[in-house]
C-alpha positions in Angstrom: 0.0 0.0 0.0 1.4 3.4 -0.9 1.7 6.3 1.5 -1.2 8.1 -0.3 -3.5 5.1 0.1 -2.9 4.8 3.9 -3.6 8.5 4.6 -7.2 9.1 5.7 -9.2 11.2 3.3 -11.1 14.0 4.8 -14.9 13.5 5.0 -16.7 15.8 2.7 -19.7 17.6 4.2 -22.4 19.3 2.2 -22.1 23.0 2.3 -25.6 24.3 2.9 -27.2 27.3 4.5 -26.9 25.4 7.8 -23.6 23.5 7.5 -20.1 25.0 6.9 -16.8 23.0 7.3 -18.8 20.1 8.8 -20.2 22.2 11.6 -23.3 24.3 12.4 -23.0 27.5 10.4 -25.6 29.4 12.5 -26.7 29.7 16.1 -29.3 27.0 16.8 -32.4 28.1 18.7 -35.4 26.3 20.2 -38.3 26.3 17.8 -40.8 26.7 20.7 -39.2 29.4 22.9 -36.3 30.8 20.7 -33.7 30.3 23.4 -30.2 29.7 22.1 -29.2 26.0 22.2 -25.9 26.0 20.3 -23.4 28.7 19.4 -22.1 28.9 15.8 -19.5 26.2 14.9 -19.9 24.4 18.2 -21.3 21.1 16.9 -20.2 18.6 14.2 -22.7 17.7 11.4 -23.3 14.0 11.1 -25.7 11.8 9.1 -27.0 8.7 10.9 -30.6 7.3 11.0 -32.3 7.2 14.3 -35.9 7.1 15.7 -36.4 9.9 18.2 -39.5 10.6 20.4 -41.6 13.6 19.3 -41.2 16.6 21.6 -45.0 16.9 21.8 -46.9 13.7 22.1 -50.5 13.2 21.1 -52.4 13.1 24.5 -55.1 10.9 22.9 -52.6 8.1 22.5 -51.8 7.2 26.1 -49.0 4.6 26.6 -47.8 4.9 23.0 -44.6 6.9 22.4 -44.7 8.6 19.0 -41.4 9.0 17.2 -40.0 10.4 14.0 -37.0 9.1 11.9 -34.2 11.6 11.8 -31.0 11.3 9.6 -29.2 14.6 10.2 -27.8 15.7 13.5 -25.4 18.2 15.1 -23.1 16.2 17.5 -21.3 17.7 20.5 -18.4 16.0 22.3 -19.5 17.4 25.7 -23.1 17.9 26.8 -22.2 21.1 28.5 -21.6 22.7 25.0 -25.3 23.3 25.0 -26.5 26.8 26.0 -29.6 27.3 28.2 -30.1 23.5 28.8 -30.6 21.8 32.2 -29.6 18.2 32.8 -30.5 15.7 35.4 -29.7 12.1 36.3 -32.6 9.8 37.0 -31.9 6.4 38.6 -28.6 5.5 37.0 -29.8 6.5 33.5 -27.5 8.7 31.4 -27.9 12.5 31.8 -30.6 13.8 29.5 -31.7 17.3 28.4 -34.5 18.6 30.7 -35.2 22.2 29.8 -34.3 25.0 27.5 -34.9 28.6 28.1 -33.6 28.5 31.7 
């Protein structure tokens, strides 16, 4: 294998109105209360398919968790990168976001 083949190639990210150099191009705000969640260029853009619970569940469907399939994310290395977010630990579960707009 030549030296050129063993060198990792940089991942190419789509340059869009929201992504620049593989990071969030703009400040990210909550769509419900407009509090700032992430500063510019503080998170890495990734594509990975996941099912996430909806933030607002239909109250008529008790016991059923509604979800949506998402395939684009901003990833942070440290959960304290978030702005205006509260975290709590519940019975040995990982820390999860609790509130925005503190």
